[in-house]
C-alpha positions in Angstrom: 150.5 72.2 248.3 154.2 72.0 247.3 153.8 68.2 246.8 151.0 68.8 244.2 153.1 71.3 242.2 156.0 68.9 242.2 153.8 66.1 240.9 152.5 68.1 237.9 156.0 69.3 237.0 157.4 65.8 237.0 154.5 64.7 234.8 155.3 67.3 232.1 158.9 66.5 232.2 158.3 62.8 231.6 155.9 63.4 228.5 157.5 62.9 225.0 158.5 66.1 223.0 156.1 66.6 220.1 158.9 67.9 217.7 158.3 68.1 213.9 161.0 65.5 213.3 159.1 62.8 215.3 155.6 63.5 213.6 154.7 61.3 210.6 154.4 63.2 207.3 151.1 62.8 205.5 151.0 60.7 202.3 151.4 62.7 199.1 149.1 61.9 196.2 150.8 62.5 192.8 148.9 65.2 190.8 149.0 66.1 187.1 150.8 69.4 186.6 148.3 72.1 185.5 148.7 73.6 182.0 149.9 77.2 182.0 146.9 79.5 181.5 147.1 81.6 178.4 146.4 85.2 178.9 145.3 87.4 176.0 145.8 91.1 176.3 142.7 93.1 176.0 144.1 95.3 173.3 145.1 92.3 171.0 141.6 90.8 171.3 139.9 94.1 170.4 142.2 94.4 167.3 141.3 90.9 166.1 137.5 91.7 166.4 138.0 94.9 164.5 139.8 93.2 161.6 137.1 90.5 161.4 134.4 93.2 161.3 136.3 95.1 158.6 136.6 91.9 156.5 132.9 91.1 156.8 132.0 94.7 155.9 134.3 94.5 152.8 132.8 91.2 151.8 129.3 92.6 152.1 130.2 95.6 150.0 131.7 93.3 147.3 128.5 91.3 147.2 126.4 94.5 146.9 128.7 95.7 144.1 128.3 92.4 142.2 124.5 92.5 142.6 124.5 96.2 141.4 126.6 95.2 138.3 124.2 92.4 137.5 121.2 94.5 137.9 122.7 97.2 135.7 123.6 94.6 133.1 120.1 93.3 133.1 118.5 96.7 132.4 121.3 98.2 130.2 119.8 97.0 126.9 119.1 100.0 124.6 115.8 100.8 123.1 115.5 99.1 119.6 113.3 101.9 118.2 110.2 101.5 116.2 109.6 98.7 113.7 108.9 101.2 110.9 112.3 102.8 111.6 114.4 99.7 111.8 116.1 100.5 108.4 116.3 104.3 109.0 120.0 104.8 108.5 120.2 103.0 105.1 116.9 104.5 103.9 118.1 108.0 104.7 120.9 107.5 102.2 119.3 105.3 99.6 115.9 106.8 99.3 116.7 109.9 97.2 113.7 112.2 96.7 113.4 112.7 92.9 110.6 114.2 90.9 110.0 115.9 87.5 109.0 119.6 87.6 109.1 122.5 90.0 107.9 122.3 93.6 107.4 125.4 95.7 106.6 125.4 99.5 105.7 128.3 101.8 105.4 127.9 105.5 104.1 130.6 107.8 104.0 130.4 111.6 100.8 132.0 113.0 101.1 131.2 116.7 104.4 130.5 118.6 104.3 130.1 122.3 105.6 127.8 125.0 102.5 125.6 125.0 101.1 125.9 121.5 102.2 126.5 117.9 100.2 126.9 114.7 101.6 126.9 111.1 99.9 127.0 107.7 101.6 126.0 104.4 101.0 126.3 100.7 102.4 123.7 98.3 102.5 124.2 94.6 103.7 121.6 92.1 104.3 122.3 88.4 105.2 119.4 86.2 103.9 116.1 84.8 103.8 114.4 88.2 101.2 116.0 90.4 100.4 115.6 94.1 98.4 112.8 95.6 95.1 112.6 93.7 96.3 114.5 90.6 96.2 117.9 92.2 98.8 120.7 91.7 98.1 122.8 94.8 97.6 121.9 98.5 96.9 123.8 101.6 98.1 122.5 104.9 97.8 123.4 108.6 99.5 122.1 111.7 98.6 122.8 115.4 100.7 121.7 118.3 99.1 121.7 121.8 101.4 120.2 124.3 101.2 116.4 123.7 98.6 116.7 121.0 99.3 117.4 117.3 96.7 118.1 114.6 97.5 118.2 110.9 95.3 118.6 107.9 95.8 118.9 104.1 93.2 120.0 101.5 93.9 120.0 97.7 92.0 121.4 94.7 90.2 118.1 94.1 88.4 118.4 97.5 90.4 115.5 99.1 90.9 116.2 102.8 93.7 114.4 104.7 93.9 114.6 108.5 96.1 113.3 111.3 95.8 113.3 115.0 98.7 112.4 117.3 98.5 112.1 121.1 101.6 111.4 123.2 100.8 109.8 126.6 104.0 110.1 128.6 107.3 109.1 127.1 106.3 105.6 125.9 102.8 105.6 124.5 101.8 107.3 121.3 98.4 107.0 119.5 97.8 108.1 115.9 94.6 108.5 113.9 94.8 109.2 110.1 91.9 109.7 107.8 91.1 110.8 104.2 87.8 112.1 102.9 87.1 112.6 99.2 84.1 113.7 97.1 81.6 111.2 95.9 83.4 110.7 92.6 86.5 109.5 94.4 85.2 107.4 97.3 88.0 104.9 96.8 90.4 107.4 98.4 88.4 107.4 101.7 90.3 105.7 104.5 90.7 105.5 108.3 93.8 104.2 110.0 94.4 103.9 113.8 97.7 103.2 115.3 99.1 102.6 118.8 102.8 102.8 119.3 104.6 101.8 122.6 108.3 102.1 123.1 109.9 100.9 126.3 113.5 100.8 127.5 114.4 97.6 125.7 111.4 96.7 123.4 108.7 98.3 121.3 105.3 97.2 120.0 103.0 98.6 117.4 99.4 97.9 116.3 97.7 99.3 113.2 94.0 98.8 112.3 92.4 100.2 109.1 88.8 100.6 108.0 89.0 97.8 105.4 89.9 95.1 108.0 93.7 95.2 107.7 95.5 94.5 111.0 99.3 94.9 111.4 101.0 94.0 114.7 104.8 94.1 115.3 107.1 93.5 118.2 110.8 94.4 118.4 113.1 93.3 121.3 116.7 94.1 122.2 118.5 90.8 123.2 122.0 92.2 123.5 123.4 95.8 123.6 124.0 95.5 119.8 121.4 93.0 118.5 117.7 93.3 118.3 115.1 91.0 116.7 111.4 91.3 115.9 108.4 90.0 114.0 105.6 91.7 112.2 102.3 90.1 111.2 99.7 91.3 108.7 96.2 90.0 108.6 93.6 90.9 106.0 90.3 89.9 107.6 88.2 90.6 104.5 90.2 88.0 102.5 91.4 85.8 105.3 95.1 86.3 104.3 98.0 86.5 106.7 101.7 87.3 106.1 104.6 87.7 108.4 108.0 89.3 108.4 111.0 88.5 110.6 113.7 91.1 111.2 117.1 91.4 112.9 119.3 94.4 113.4 122.9 94.8 114.5 124.4 98.1 115.7 128.1 98.4 116.5 129.0 99.7 120.0 130.7 102.7 118.5 127.6 103.6 116.6 129.1 103.8 113.1 127.8 100.6 111.6 124.4 98.8 111.4 123.1 95.8 109.5 119.5 95.0 109.0 118.1 91.7 107.7 114.4 91.2 106.8 112.8 87.9 105.7 109.3 87.6 104.4 107.2 84.4 104.8 107.2 84.1 101.0 111.0 83.8 101.1 111.9 87.4 100.0 115.2 88.5 101.6 116.2 92.2 102.2 119.6 93.1 103.6 120.9 96.6 104.2 124.1 98.0 105.6 125.0 101.5 106.6 128.5 102.8 107.6 129.2 106.2 109.0 132.7 107.0 107.7 132.8 110.4 109.4 130.2 112.8 111.0 129.7 114.1 107.5 130.0 111.1 105.2 127.7 108.0 105.3 127.8 105.0 103.0 124.9 102.5 102.5 124.0 99.5 100.5 121.1 97.1 100.2 120.3 93.8 98.5 116.9 92.3 97.7 116.2 88.7 96.4 112.9 87.0 95.6 113.4 83.2 95.3 110.0 82.8 93.7 110.7 85.0 90.7 114.5 84.7 90.8 114.8 88.4 90.7 117.3 90.4 92.7 118.4 94.0 93.0 121.3 95.8 94.7 121.9 99.4 95.4 124.7 101.5 96.8 124.7 105.2 97.8 126.4 107.9 99.8 125.3 111.0 101.7 127.6 114.0 102.3 126.4 116.5 104.9 127.9 119.9 105.0 127.1 122.9 107.3 124.4 124.3 105.0 123.9 121.6 102.3 123.4 117.9 101.8 124.4 115.8 98.8 123.0 112.3 98.1 123.6 109.9 95.2 122.7 106.2 94.5 123.1 103.7 91.7 121.5 100.2 91.4 122.0 97.1 89.3 119.2 98.1 87.0 121.2 101.1 85.8 119.1 103.8 87.7 121.2 106.7 88.9 119.8 109.2 91.4 121.3 112.4 92.9 120.0 115.3 94.9 121.3 118.5 96.5 119.6 120.4 99.3 121.1 123.8 100.2 120.1 126.3 102.9 120.6 129.7 101.2 119.3 131.6 104.2 117.9 130.4 107.5 114.3 130.4 106.0 115.0 129.7 102.3 116.1 126.3 101.0 116.9 125.2 97.5 116.8 121.6 96.3 117.9 120.1 92.9 117.5 116.4 92.0 117.7 114.2 89.0 117.2 110.6 88.0 118.4 108.6 84.9 117.1 105.2 84.1 119.4 103.8 81.4 117.4 100.6 80.9 114.1 102.3 80.1 115.5 105.6 78.8 113.6 107.7 81.3 114.8 110.9 82.8 113.7 113.2 85.6 114.9 116.6 86.8 113.3 118.6 89.6 113.9 121.8 91.4 112.3 122.8 94.7 112.2 126.0 96.8 111.0 126.1 100.4 110.4 129.4 102.2 109.7 129.5 106.0 
């Protein structure tokens, strides 16, 4: 037994020592050094995303603002008004009401309520120039029922004039006008229908009479200060047609406006109105007909006070007109007017009193 143990012990003593110095090192393969890994803090990443979202929201708001400005610019054109009123500022100054004689008016309200009003009037004219149809007295009534207006006038010659107006909304207005006379004055009989439409930046009008006359007009605003339009007249009974082209300029401040009208025959009409102050307005107009080589120019002014109004005009033919309208009391008005035509040596002087 001892011999076996000695044999095993001698075997281990004779075996080589497996020390690390005597072991062969494994072959090393050269490797590419790895790039350092960039670490982004979570707070910094969230801040960048927030700034990007804020910039995108700001850009979207800017785009919406530009679209809103463009849309507002597209619909910001003002209403040009009616074709019949295209020359209203200059006409209000230059068309001075003059007559010869005495005119007395009396207006009496019969019904006054929130939804209806009714008024009757008496008109008396004393002088060489009488009312329409040669009458010196006229009785008139007016009834207002919401959007409907009825008016009638009856004179001593038996001529009845009537008007019917119906307003549909804020844009559409229909009118009907008629005149009925006795058998001895049938030439006065007439019927005229009219449709008037006024939109935000344009207006259209159509008139049709009993004798076959048709008048159509269209007025359009092309800029905030300029509007243009055309008017056509057709006489179906005689197969005659005429046209008129108009243009209007209004200053942005509202103190100046210029109107130009050109007929198809070549006649030119130009008017200009200038509001010097809230009380003083100046106006002028010029007309020229190339067919007859005739022209006429007129200048005038209007002075509006708290209770009175003064107007005066003079033209190149030597005609001078002036009028004064004074409110004596809240229901009584006095008017004085005169006209002198130096070329024909004709004179007019009128006085009017209105009560009611």
